C-alpha beads as a LAMMPS data file, in Angstrom:
LAMMPS data file: protein, C-alpha beads

288 atoms
287 bonds

1 atom types
1 bond types

-500.0 500.0 xlo xhi
-500.0 500.0 ylo yhi
-500.0 500.0 zlo zhi

Masses

1 110.0

Atoms # bond

1 1 1 -295.708 257.746 -7.557
2 1 1 -294.779 259.295 -10.295
3 1 1 -296.528 259.023 -13.540
4 1 1 -295.281 258.511 -16.976
5 1 1 -295.426 260.933 -19.620
6 1 1 -296.490 258.726 -21.821
7 1 1 -300.696 257.290 -22.879
8 1 1 -303.491 257.515 -24.815
9 1 1 -307.020 257.798 -23.975
10 1 1 -310.285 258.330 -25.900
11 1 1 -313.865 259.409 -24.735
12 1 1 -317.189 259.461 -26.951
13 1 1 -319.994 260.933 -26.374
14 1 1 -323.482 261.708 -28.270
15 1 1 -325.195 265.016 -28.516
16 1 1 -328.098 264.488 -31.210
17 1 1 -327.606 264.453 -33.689
18 1 1 -323.921 264.168 -33.565
19 1 1 -321.458 261.606 -31.748
20 1 1 -318.343 263.440 -30.545
21 1 1 -314.837 261.767 -29.737
22 1 1 -311.875 262.793 -28.087
23 1 1 -308.544 261.647 -28.495
24 1 1 -305.357 262.514 -26.055
25 1 1 -302.241 261.280 -26.557
26 1 1 -299.365 261.655 -24.783
27 1 1 -295.566 261.602 -25.235
28 1 1 -292.070 262.475 -22.993
29 1 1 -291.141 266.108 -23.638
30 1 1 -288.816 268.306 -21.274
31 1 1 -292.026 270.830 -20.663
32 1 1 -295.280 270.357 -21.366
33 1 1 -296.487 271.234 -24.410
34 1 1 -300.303 270.783 -25.392
35 1 1 -302.182 270.933 -28.751
36 1 1 -305.389 271.135 -29.562
37 1 1 -307.196 270.431 -32.603
38 1 1 -310.886 271.424 -32.696
39 1 1 -313.595 271.563 -35.667
40 1 1 -313.629 274.933 -37.160
41 1 1 -316.887 276.146 -35.734
42 1 1 -315.504 274.664 -32.191
43 1 1 -312.347 276.827 -31.837
44 1 1 -314.394 278.623 -29.448
45 1 1 -313.542 276.057 -26.820
46 1 1 -309.694 276.009 -27.512
47 1 1 -308.629 278.245 -24.439
48 1 1 -310.945 276.244 -21.771
49 1 1 -309.302 272.844 -23.706
50 1 1 -306.299 274.161 -22.688
51 1 1 -306.576 275.333 -19.030
52 1 1 -307.950 271.701 -18.083
53 1 1 -305.285 269.880 -19.548
54 1 1 -303.009 272.104 -17.911
55 1 1 -304.476 271.899 -14.532
56 1 1 -303.964 267.841 -14.587
57 1 1 -300.849 267.519 -16.004
58 1 1 -297.121 269.112 -15.797
59 1 1 -295.314 267.341 -18.081
60 1 1 -295.063 265.826 -21.785
61 1 1 -296.312 266.699 -25.206
62 1 1 -300.196 266.555 -25.221
63 1 1 -302.054 265.751 -28.574
64 1 1 -305.819 266.381 -28.295
65 1 1 -308.116 266.137 -30.559
66 1 1 -311.659 266.271 -31.160
67 1 1 -313.553 264.763 -34.283
68 1 1 -317.418 265.095 -34.395
69 1 1 -319.777 262.931 -36.927
70 1 1 -323.663 262.169 -37.623
71 1 1 -324.677 259.768 -34.826
72 1 1 -326.359 256.662 -36.371
73 1 1 -329.868 257.146 -37.239
74 1 1 -329.567 260.708 -37.654
75 1 1 -329.289 263.346 -40.455
76 1 1 -327.669 266.763 -40.102
77 1 1 -329.986 269.630 -40.637
78 1 1 -328.697 272.018 -43.117
79 1 1 -330.036 275.750 -43.965
80 1 1 -329.200 278.415 -46.254
81 1 1 -327.134 281.544 -44.747
82 1 1 -328.896 284.199 -46.806
83 1 1 -326.452 286.802 -45.978
84 1 1 -323.370 284.793 -47.402
85 1 1 -325.754 284.375 -50.380
86 1 1 -326.602 287.316 -51.218
87 1 1 -323.086 288.666 -50.583
88 1 1 -322.254 286.080 -52.973
89 1 1 -324.778 287.395 -55.909
90 1 1 -323.242 291.021 -55.742
91 1 1 -320.008 289.774 -55.896
92 1 1 -320.922 287.845 -59.002
93 1 1 -322.961 291.081 -60.426
94 1 1 -319.381 293.116 -59.831
95 1 1 -317.191 290.510 -62.036
96 1 1 -319.311 290.514 -64.560
97 1 1 -319.674 293.945 -65.315
98 1 1 -315.843 293.447 -65.201
99 1 1 -315.716 290.287 -67.217
100 1 1 -318.831 289.885 -69.479
101 1 1 -318.437 286.974 -70.719
102 1 1 -318.078 285.160 -66.990
103 1 1 -320.269 282.257 -66.666
104 1 1 -322.711 282.698 -63.593
105 1 1 -322.035 280.627 -61.028
106 1 1 -323.878 277.066 -60.873
107 1 1 -325.865 276.269 -57.631
108 1 1 -323.201 273.769 -56.529
109 1 1 -320.682 276.171 -57.118
110 1 1 -323.053 278.431 -54.570
111 1 1 -323.313 275.393 -52.289
112 1 1 -319.670 275.224 -52.163
113 1 1 -318.889 278.858 -51.022
114 1 1 -317.516 279.228 -47.525
115 1 1 -320.221 279.804 -45.170
116 1 1 -323.186 279.596 -47.311
117 1 1 -324.628 275.999 -45.660
118 1 1 -324.979 276.381 -41.810
119 1 1 -324.775 273.355 -39.912
120 1 1 -327.768 274.598 -37.232
121 1 1 -327.114 271.667 -34.648
122 1 1 -323.337 272.154 -34.070
123 1 1 -323.667 275.609 -32.008
124 1 1 -326.314 274.173 -30.079
125 1 1 -325.310 274.737 -26.115
126 1 1 -325.805 271.328 -25.175
127 1 1 -322.880 270.529 -27.548
128 1 1 -320.397 272.476 -25.762
129 1 1 -321.206 270.881 -21.987
130 1 1 -320.771 267.786 -24.297
131 1 1 -317.421 268.939 -25.499
132 1 1 -315.743 269.464 -22.243
133 1 1 -317.094 267.061 -20.279
134 1 1 -316.150 264.332 -22.794
135 1 1 -312.657 266.016 -22.505
136 1 1 -312.816 265.864 -18.734
137 1 1 -313.489 261.975 -19.168
138 1 1 -310.450 261.273 -21.380
139 1 1 -307.961 263.280 -19.413
140 1 1 -309.104 261.089 -16.487
141 1 1 -308.055 257.892 -18.581
142 1 1 -305.078 259.592 -19.310
143 1 1 -303.805 260.660 -15.873
144 1 1 -304.733 256.707 -14.999
145 1 1 -303.102 255.559 -18.201
146 1 1 -299.602 257.478 -17.346
147 1 1 -299.907 256.663 -13.562
148 1 1 -300.497 252.762 -14.559
149 1 1 -297.247 253.055 -16.789
150 1 1 -295.267 255.085 -14.177
151 1 1 -296.153 252.515 -11.744
152 1 1 -294.406 249.735 -14.391
153 1 1 -291.495 252.260 -15.149
154 1 1 -291.129 252.861 -11.123
155 1 1 -290.578 249.157 -10.614
156 1 1 -287.999 248.612 -13.421
157 1 1 -286.111 251.687 -11.742
158 1 1 -286.054 250.228 -8.231
159 1 1 -285.330 247.063 -9.845
160 1 1 -282.081 248.501 -11.407
161 1 1 -281.449 250.511 -8.048
162 1 1 -281.377 247.178 -6.351
163 1 1 -278.937 245.464 -8.888
164 1 1 -276.324 249.236 -8.072
165 1 1 -276.489 247.633 -4.378
166 1 1 -275.598 244.319 -5.358
167 1 1 -272.700 245.299 -7.078
168 1 1 -271.620 248.165 -4.908
169 1 1 -272.141 245.305 -2.024
170 1 1 -269.452 243.086 -4.109
171 1 1 -267.257 246.048 -4.326
172 1 1 -266.659 247.830 -1.155
173 1 1 -265.242 244.104 0.821
174 1 1 -262.535 243.882 -1.802
175 1 1 -260.933 247.220 -1.643
176 1 1 -258.523 246.708 0.882
177 1 1 -257.822 243.451 -0.827
178 1 1 -257.082 245.330 -4.380
179 1 1 -255.246 248.148 -2.252
180 1 1 -253.210 245.290 -1.257
181 1 1 -252.704 243.653 -4.252
182 1 1 -251.556 246.754 -5.894
183 1 1 -249.160 247.348 -3.144
184 1 1 -247.321 243.998 -3.514
185 1 1 -247.186 244.669 -7.518
186 1 1 -245.491 247.790 -6.752
187 1 1 -243.076 246.184 -4.657
188 1 1 -242.574 243.844 -7.034
189 1 1 -241.931 245.841 -9.754
190 1 1 -239.202 248.307 -7.675
191 1 1 -237.219 244.649 -7.155
192 1 1 -237.712 244.286 -11.116
193 1 1 -235.695 247.185 -11.662
194 1 1 -233.558 246.909 -9.015
195 1 1 -234.963 249.969 -7.731
196 1 1 -233.472 250.343 -4.316
197 1 1 -235.799 252.667 -1.895
198 1 1 -235.284 253.736 1.436
199 1 1 -238.791 252.442 3.434
200 1 1 -239.773 255.976 4.354
201 1 1 -239.957 256.521 0.496
202 1 1 -241.508 252.977 -0.054
203 1 1 -244.393 254.094 2.071
204 1 1 -245.109 257.283 0.124
205 1 1 -244.890 256.268 -3.070
206 1 1 -247.389 253.228 -1.881
207 1 1 -249.634 255.501 -0.226
208 1 1 -249.646 257.948 -3.470
209 1 1 -250.725 254.947 -5.708
210 1 1 -253.841 253.755 -3.287
211 1 1 -254.717 257.136 -3.162
212 1 1 -255.015 257.624 -7.187
213 1 1 -256.641 254.169 -7.133
214 1 1 -258.614 254.383 -3.827
215 1 1 -262.547 254.153 -4.808
216 1 1 -263.724 254.507 -1.338
217 1 1 -265.365 257.757 -2.058
218 1 1 -266.695 256.943 -5.269
219 1 1 -268.988 253.675 -3.772
220 1 1 -269.958 256.094 -1.078
221 1 1 -271.176 258.435 -3.201
222 1 1 -272.950 255.969 -5.062
223 1 1 -274.607 254.378 -2.493
224 1 1 -276.159 257.814 -1.216
225 1 1 -277.316 258.675 -4.646
226 1 1 -279.303 254.680 -5.010
227 1 1 -280.446 256.072 -1.485
228 1 1 -281.922 259.447 -2.666
229 1 1 -283.191 257.675 -5.712
230 1 1 -285.240 255.470 -3.931
231 1 1 -286.590 257.785 -1.742
232 1 1 -287.577 259.891 -4.935
233 1 1 -289.441 257.167 -6.352
234 1 1 -291.843 257.036 -3.466
235 1 1 -293.079 260.559 -4.103
236 1 1 -296.126 261.613 -5.523
237 1 1 -295.196 264.517 -6.952
238 1 1 -293.820 265.048 -10.481
239 1 1 -289.602 264.285 -10.452
240 1 1 -288.283 263.922 -14.081
241 1 1 -285.956 266.812 -14.086
242 1 1 -284.283 265.598 -10.816
243 1 1 -284.094 262.124 -11.305
244 1 1 -282.378 263.329 -14.731
245 1 1 -279.669 265.221 -12.646
246 1 1 -279.122 262.536 -9.880
247 1 1 -278.946 259.782 -12.572
248 1 1 -276.159 261.920 -14.497
249 1 1 -274.308 261.996 -11.069
250 1 1 -274.434 258.003 -10.831
251 1 1 -272.856 257.900 -14.423
252 1 1 -270.086 260.461 -13.228
253 1 1 -269.332 258.389 -10.660
254 1 1 -269.376 255.263 -12.232
255 1 1 -266.842 256.450 -15.255
256 1 1 -264.805 258.116 -12.219
257 1 1 -264.372 254.367 -10.477
258 1 1 -264.001 252.906 -13.803
259 1 1 -261.292 254.722 -14.760
260 1 1 -259.791 253.944 -11.354
261 1 1 -259.930 249.998 -10.926
262 1 1 -256.927 247.846 -12.448
263 1 1 -258.795 244.550 -11.270
264 1 1 -260.417 242.302 -13.935
265 1 1 -263.542 241.396 -11.151
266 1 1 -263.877 244.980 -10.587
267 1 1 -263.772 246.260 -14.102
268 1 1 -266.307 243.849 -14.755
269 1 1 -268.799 245.149 -11.828
270 1 1 -267.854 248.684 -13.390
271 1 1 -268.979 247.450 -16.849
272 1 1 -271.973 246.063 -15.195
273 1 1 -272.788 248.865 -12.953
274 1 1 -272.488 251.657 -16.051
275 1 1 -274.984 249.161 -18.265
276 1 1 -277.821 249.576 -15.526
277 1 1 -277.615 253.127 -15.159
278 1 1 -277.680 253.488 -18.865
279 1 1 -280.743 251.146 -18.730
280 1 1 -281.949 253.860 -15.876
281 1 1 -281.252 256.727 -17.854
282 1 1 -283.821 255.658 -20.896
283 1 1 -286.396 254.798 -18.484
284 1 1 -286.431 257.639 -16.490
285 1 1 -286.616 260.112 -19.870
286 1 1 -290.560 258.772 -20.069
287 1 1 -291.127 260.097 -16.251
288 1 1 -293.140 263.167 -15.608

Bonds

1 1 1 2
2 1 2 3
3 1 3 4
4 1 4 5
5 1 5 6
6 1 6 7
7 1 7 8
8 1 8 9
9 1 9 10
10 1 10 11
11 1 11 12
12 1 12 13
13 1 13 14
14 1 14 15
15 1 15 16
16 1 16 17
17 1 17 18
18 1 18 19
19 1 19 20
20 1 20 21
21 1 21 22
22 1 22 23
23 1 23 24
24 1 24 25
25 1 25 26
26 1 26 27
27 1 27 28
28 1 28 29
29 1 29 30
30 1 30 31
31 1 31 32
32 1 32 33
33 1 33 34
34 1 34 35
35 1 35 36
36 1 36 37
37 1 37 38
38 1 38 39
39 1 39 40
40 1 40 41
41 1 41 42
42 1 42 43
43 1 43 44
44 1 44 45
45 1 45 46
46 1 46 47
47 1 47 48
48 1 48 49
49 1 49 50
50 1 50 51
51 1 51 52
52 1 52 53
53 1 53 54
54 1 54 55
55 1 55 56
56 1 56 57
57 1 57 58
58 1 58 59
59 1 59 60
60 1 60 61
61 1 61 62
62 1 62 63
63 1 63 64
64 1 64 65
65 1 65 66
66 1 66 67
67 1 67 68
68 1 68 69
69 1 69 70
70 1 70 71
71 1 71 72
72 1 72 73
73 1 73 74
74 1 74 75
75 1 75 76
76 1 76 77
77 1 77 78
78 1 78 79
79 1 79 80
80 1 80 81
81 1 81 82
82 1 82 83
83 1 83 84
84 1 84 85
85 1 85 86
86 1 86 87
87 1 87 88
88 1 88 89
89 1 89 90
90 1 90 91
91 1 91 92
92 1 92 93
93 1 93 94
94 1 94 95
95 1 95 96
96 1 96 97
97 1 97 98
98 1 98 99
99 1 99 100
100 1 100 101
101 1 101 102
102 1 102 103
103 1 103 104
104 1 104 105
105 1 105 106
106 1 106 107
107 1 107 108
108 1 108 109
109 1 109 110
110 1 110 111
111 1 111 112
112 1 112 113
113 1 113 114
114 1 114 115
115 1 115 116
116 1 116 117
117 1 117 118
118 1 118 119
119 1 119 120
120 1 120 121
121 1 121 122
122 1 122 123
123 1 123 124
124 1 124 125
125 1 125 126
126 1 126 127
127 1 127 128
128 1 128 129
129 1 129 130
130 1 130 131
131 1 131 132
132 1 132 133
133 1 133 134
134 1 134 135
135 1 135 136
136 1 136 137
137 1 137 138
138 1 138 139
139 1 139 140
140 1 140 141
141 1 141 142
142 1 142 143
143 1 143 144
144 1 144 145
145 1 145 146
146 1 146 147
147 1 147 148
148 1 148 149
149 1 149 150
150 1 150 151
151 1 151 152
152 1 152 153
153 1 153 154
154 1 154 155
155 1 155 156
156 1 156 157
157 1 157 158
158 1 158 159
159 1 159 160
160 1 160 161
161 1 161 162
162 1 162 163
163 1 163 164
164 1 164 165
165 1 165 166
166 1 166 167
167 1 167 168
168 1 168 169
169 1 169 170
170 1 170 171
171 1 171 172
172 1 172 173
173 1 173 174
174 1 174 175
175 1 175 176
176 1 176 177
177 1 177 178
178 1 178 179
179 1 179 180
180 1 180 181
181 1 181 182
182 1 182 183
183 1 183 184
184 1 184 185
185 1 185 186
186 1 186 187
187 1 187 188
188 1 188 189
189 1 189 190
190 1 190 191
191 1 191 192
192 1 192 193
193 1 193 194
194 1 194 195
195 1 195 196
196 1 196 197
197 1 197 198
198 1 198 199
199 1 199 200
200 1 200 201
201 1 201 202
202 1 202 203
203 1 203 204
204 1 204 205
205 1 205 206
206 1 206 207
207 1 207 208
208 1 208 209
209 1 209 210
210 1 210 211
211 1 211 212
212 1 212 213
213 1 213 214
214 1 214 215
215 1 215 216
216 1 216 217
217 1 217 218
218 1 218 219
219 1 219 220
220 1 220 221
221 1 221 222
222 1 222 223
223 1 223 224
224 1 224 225
225 1 225 226
226 1 226 227
227 1 227 228
228 1 228 229
229 1 229 230
230 1 230 231
231 1 231 232
232 1 232 233
233 1 233 234
234 1 234 235
235 1 235 236
236 1 236 237
237 1 237 238
238 1 238 239
239 1 239 240
240 1 240 241
241 1 241 242
242 1 242 243
243 1 243 244
244 1 244 245
245 1 245 246
246 1 246 247
247 1 247 248
248 1 248 249
249 1 249 250
250 1 250 251
251 1 251 252
252 1 252 253
253 1 253 254
254 1 254 255
255 1 255 256
256 1 256 257
257 1 257 258
258 1 258 259
259 1 259 260
260 1 260 261
261 1 261 262
262 1 262 263
263 1 263 264
264 1 264 265
265 1 265 266
266 1 266 267
267 1 267 268
268 1 268 269
269 1 269 270
270 1 270 271
271 1 271 272
272 1 272 273
273 1 273 274
274 1 274 275
275 1 275 276
276 1 276 277
277 1 277 278
278 1 278 279
279 1 279 280
280 1 280 281
281 1 281 282
282 1 282 283
283 1 283 284
284 1 284 285
285 1 285 286
286 1 286 287
287 1 287 288
């Protein structure tokens, strides 16, 4: 069954002394667009993270955010980067040679210097494994969430298909009755205008009128599109773009039908038909 493009998933893992948290959000989009946000010292994992998302999902905008924090009961081990500290000292000396009155860097300023402090636990190989495994857990949860929402959308679409089928079943038996009514209206109009036509000319005018107002082909095509839609909604593969096209075709036939009908009941049916198709269009936008 097709999946929805909307969903949310979250996973946590503890890698002493850190807690890592993945949050995945998925919304509808014409194509697959993946955004991965990682802490700066974990950016090297981004290509692998993207590849894993691409292997499981085919459409939607996917926002993947990884957050890290100290787990409860742990403290972060921090050491000085003597190389960076030495470079900062050299730069300070060069600046003071140019600006003798410049004040020396304070301890606080040195500690805030980019790269001076090293959080020793963040580069552990165990962390890399945990990041990827936790992402896999979040992705699996997201797929389940999208599948569950997809089932709900498919049920709603099938309900609309059933509604359209009922409208078609109501319209089809009335086609001959409406055509007869239009023919009688044509005769009355000619009588009212005192137009004396030969039988063959009258028959010709009646045929032209009936052809112009005939909705049999539109009804047949609507039935065909509904059948295709119902079959499409039972497959496992992504159908979003094909579904969009079929609904556009449904809407085109419904518009043509509405422009032809001149009967009160059928006009109401055509309006109900267009309402159901619009509801289907809105729901289909969220399917993968």
